[in-house]
C-alpha positions as CSV (number, residue, x, y, z in Angstrom):
1,X,-21.0,21.8,-70.2
2,X,-18.9,22.4,-67.0
3,X,-18.4,19.5,-64.7
4,X,-16.8,19.0,-61.8
5,X,-14.4,15.8,-60.4
6,X,-15.3,15.9,-56.5
7,X,-12.9,13.8,-53.7
8,X,-13.5,10.6,-52.2
9,X,-16.1,11.7,-49.2
10,X,-13.7,10.7,-46.6
11,X,-12.1,14.7,-48.0
12,X,-15.1,16.4,-48.4
13,X,-15.0,19.8,-47.1
14,X,-16.9,19.8,-43.4
15,X,-16.7,16.0,-43.8
16,X,-15.8,14.0,-40.0
17,X,-14.0,11.1,-39.2
18,X,-15.3,9.4,-37.1
19,X,-13.0,8.6,-33.7
20,X,-12.0,5.3,-32.7
21,X,-12.2,6.3,-28.8
22,X,-14.7,3.6,-27.5
23,X,-17.2,5.2,-25.9
24,X,-17.3,3.2,-22.9
25,X,-14.0,4.9,-22.0
26,X,-15.0,8.1,-19.8
27,X,-17.5,6.9,-17.6
28,X,-15.2,3.3,-16.6
29,X,-12.4,5.4,-16.3
30,X,-14.5,7.8,-13.7
31,X,-15.7,5.0,-11.8
32,X,-12.2,3.5,-11.8
33,X,-10.8,6.9,-9.8
34,X,-13.5,6.9,-7.2
35,X,-12.8,3.1,-6.4
36,X,-9.3,3.6,-6.7
37,X,-9.5,7.0,-4.8
38,X,-11.8,6.0,-1.6
39,X,-8.9,2.8,-1.4
40,X,-6.4,5.7,-1.2
41,X,-8.9,7.5,1.5
42,X,-10.1,4.6,3.9
43,X,-6.2,3.4,3.8
44,X,-4.2,6.4,5.3
45,X,-5.3,6.4,8.6
46,X,-4.2,2.8,8.9
47,X,-1.0,3.0,6.6
48,X,1.7,1.8,9.0
49,X,-0.9,-1.6,10.4
50,X,-2.0,-2.9,6.8
51,X,1.9,-2.1,5.0
52,X,2.8,-4.2,8.4
53,X,0.4,-6.9,7.9
54,X,0.6,-7.6,4.0
55,X,4.4,-6.7,4.1
56,X,5.1,-9.0,6.7
57,X,3.3,-12.0,5.7
58,X,4.3,-11.8,2.3
59,X,8.1,-12.1,3.3
60,X,7.4,-15.4,5.3
61,X,5.3,-17.3,3.5
62,X,6.5,-19.1,0.4
63,X,5.0,-16.1,-2.0
64,X,7.9,-13.9,-1.6
65,X,9.8,-14.9,-4.2
66,X,6.5,-14.1,-6.9
67,X,5.8,-11.0,-5.3
68,X,9.6,-9.8,-5.3
69,X,10.0,-10.6,-9.0
70,X,5.9,-8.7,-9.9
71,X,6.9,-6.0,-7.7
72,X,10.8,-5.6,-9.9
73,X,10.1,-7.1,-13.1
74,X,6.0,-6.9,-13.5
75,X,5.9,-4.0,-15.7
76,X,7.7,-5.6,-18.7
77,X,4.1,-6.9,-19.4
78,X,2.6,-4.3,-19.8
79,X,5.5,-2.9,-21.8
80,X,5.5,-6.0,-23.7
81,X,1.8,-5.6,-24.5
82,X,1.9,-1.8,-25.4
83,X,4.7,-2.5,-27.7
84,X,3.1,-5.5,-29.3
85,X,0.1,-2.8,-30.1
86,X,2.0,-0.1,-31.4
87,X,3.2,-2.8,-34.0
88,X,-0.1,-4.0,-34.8
89,X,-2.3,-0.8,-35.1
90,X,0.8,1.1,-37.2
91,X,0.5,-2.0,-39.4
92,X,-3.2,-2.6,-39.7
93,X,-4.6,0.2,-38.2
94,X,-3.4,3.5,-38.0
95,X,-6.4,5.5,-36.4
96,X,-5.9,3.5,-33.4
97,X,-2.2,3.7,-34.0
98,X,-2.5,7.6,-33.4
99,X,-4.8,7.0,-30.8
100,X,-2.6,4.9,-29.2
101,X,0.1,7.5,-29.5
102,X,-1.8,10.5,-28.1
103,X,-2.2,7.6,-25.1
104,X,1.3,7.3,-24.8
105,X,2.3,11.4,-24.3
106,X,-0.6,11.0,-21.7
107,X,1.4,8.4,-20.1
108,X,4.9,10.3,-20.4
109,X,2.8,12.9,-18.7
110,X,1.4,10.8,-15.8
111,X,4.7,9.8,-14.8
112,X,6.5,13.1,-15.1
113,X,3.4,14.3,-12.6
114,X,4.2,11.2,-10.2
115,X,7.5,12.7,-10.2
116,X,7.2,16.1,-9.5
117,X,4.2,15.1,-7.0
118,X,7.1,12.8,-4.8
119,X,9.3,15.9,-4.6
120,X,6.9,17.9,-3.2
121,X,5.3,15.2,-0.9
122,X,8.5,13.6,0.8
123,X,6.8,10.8,1.7
124,X,9.2,8.4,3.8
125,X,9.3,5.1,2.5
126,X,7.3,2.3,4.7
127,X,10.4,0.0,4.9
128,X,12.1,2.6,7.1
129,X,9.4,3.9,8.5
130,X,7.8,0.4,10.0
131,X,9.9,-2.0,11.7
132,X,9.3,-5.2,9.5
133,X,10.9,-7.7,7.4
134,X,10.4,-6.9,3.5
135,X,11.1,-9.2,0.4
136,X,13.1,-6.2,-1.4
137,X,15.3,-4.2,-0.3
138,X,13.9,-0.4,1.1
139,X,15.1,1.9,-1.9
140,X,17.6,5.1,-1.1
141,X,17.1,7.5,1.0
142,X,15.5,10.7,-1.0
143,X,13.4,7.9,-3.3
144,X,10.1,9.1,-2.0
145,X,6.8,6.9,-1.7
146,X,3.8,8.6,-2.8
147,X,2.8,8.1,-5.3
148,X,4.1,5.1,-6.6
149,X,5.7,5.4,-9.5
150,X,5.1,1.6,-11.0
151,X,1.5,1.8,-10.4
152,X,1.4,5.3,-12.1
153,X,2.9,3.6,-14.9
154,X,1.2,0.5,-14.6
155,X,-2.2,1.9,-14.9
156,X,-1.5,5.0,-17.9
157,X,0.0,1.8,-19.9
158,X,-3.3,0.0,-19.3
159,X,-5.1,2.9,-20.7
160,X,-3.7,3.0,-23.1
161,X,-3.4,-0.4,-24.4
162,X,-7.7,0.0,-23.4
163,X,-8.5,2.9,-25.5
164,X,-7.2,0.8,-28.7
165,X,-8.0,-2.9,-27.7
166,X,-10.8,-2.7,-25.0
167,X,-11.1,-6.7,-25.1
168,X,-7.7,-7.4,-23.3
169,X,-9.1,-5.9,-20.1
170,X,-9.0,-9.3,-19.0
171,X,-5.7,-9.1,-19.8
172,X,-4.1,-5.7,-18.6
173,X,-6.4,-4.3,-15.7
174,X,-5.2,-8.3,-13.4
175,X,-1.5,-7.4,-15.1
176,X,-1.4,-3.4,-13.2
177,X,-3.1,-4.6,-10.2
178,X,-0.8,-7.3,-10.1
179,X,1.9,-4.8,-10.2
180,X,0.8,-2.2,-7.6
181,X,-0.2,-5.0,-5.0
182,X,3.0,-6.8,-5.8
183,X,4.9,-3.2,-4.6
184,X,2.9,-3.3,-1.5
185,X,3.3,-6.8,-0.7
186,X,7.3,-6.6,-1.1
187,X,7.2,-4.1,0.9
188,X,8.2,-0.5,-0.8
189,X,5.1,1.0,-0.7
190,X,2.2,1.7,1.5
191,X,-1.8,0.3,-0.3
192,X,-2.5,3.8,-0.5
193,X,0.5,4.7,-3.0
194,X,-0.1,2.8,-5.3
195,X,-4.0,3.2,-5.5
196,X,-3.0,6.9,-5.9
197,X,-0.3,6.1,-8.5
198,X,-2.8,3.8,-10.2
199,X,-5.7,6.7,-10.3
200,X,-3.4,9.0,-11.2
201,X,-2.2,7.2,-14.3
202,X,-5.6,6.6,-15.1
203,X,-6.8,10.1,-15.1
204,X,-3.6,12.3,-16.6
205,X,-3.4,9.2,-19.1
206,X,-7.5,9.8,-20.0
207,X,-7.3,13.6,-20.2
208,X,-3.8,14.2,-22.0
209,X,-4.5,11.5,-24.5
210,X,-8.0,12.2,-25.4
211,X,-7.2,16.0,-25.2
212,X,-4.6,14.8,-28.0
213,X,-6.4,13.0,-29.5
214,X,-9.2,15.2,-30.4
215,X,-6.9,18.1,-31.1
216,X,-5.5,16.6,-34.2
217,X,-8.5,15.4,-35.6
218,X,-10.3,18.8,-35.5
219,X,-6.6,19.7,-37.0
220,X,-7.1,17.0,-40.0
221,X,-10.4,17.9,-40.4
222,X,-9.9,21.9,-41.0
223,X,-7.1,20.5,-43.5
224,X,-9.6,18.3,-45.3
225,X,-11.9,21.0,-45.6
226,X,-9.9,23.1,-47.5
227,X,-11.0,22.8,-51.5
228,X,-8.8,20.1,-52.9
229,X,-6.9,20.2,-55.8
230,X,-8.6,17.7,-57.4
231,X,-12.4,19.2,-57.3
232,X,-11.4,21.8,-60.3
233,X,-14.0,22.7,-62.4
234,X,-13.2,21.2,-66.1
235,X,-14.7,22.4,-69.8
236,X,-16.3,19.3,-71.2
237,X,-15.9,19.2,-75.3
């Protein structure tokens, strides 16, 4: 009599490990990209007037200090939330940790892309092109405007968080929008800069993050599809 010891179901050849990616992430990301791209295109023709109205009004209002704080430090809140998710998923949900790690690679790629685009486009900061008082001091010459790095990172981190914890959208989405809006209100970016930055962060993080995650899953399935040493025939007595 011959018996066979089988590996657990999760490790059987051909077995698939369900991915933790929310099903709605792709259509939601496409919708966000469409809205942000539309805002950027509509804001471009009147960028100077729009900037002067927003930045000038903010500088003369009681909200100037808050706008400067959010523009300068608001991104740290998204970083803290992301770090908290890294820790919690590592301890409680390892598959989602690896999804978050893949999204982190996407966020890094988004930031790198924004830096390259800045160097290619070399758009001057509005605080040097438009004569208006601003909350924050204008960055040094050579620190270009389009797209906004802060907005790119904000969009990227928001997407990374939503990929593993969609329930956080009432927190991370307003935070990302607040950071982007504050960069205009504080006088260091045009509206189309921040809209494009958010769109870039969402697009690149989704593309790179989901591609890396899918590739890692394929490698995992291939490795688990190989015959397990446990599944060896043994002779019964």
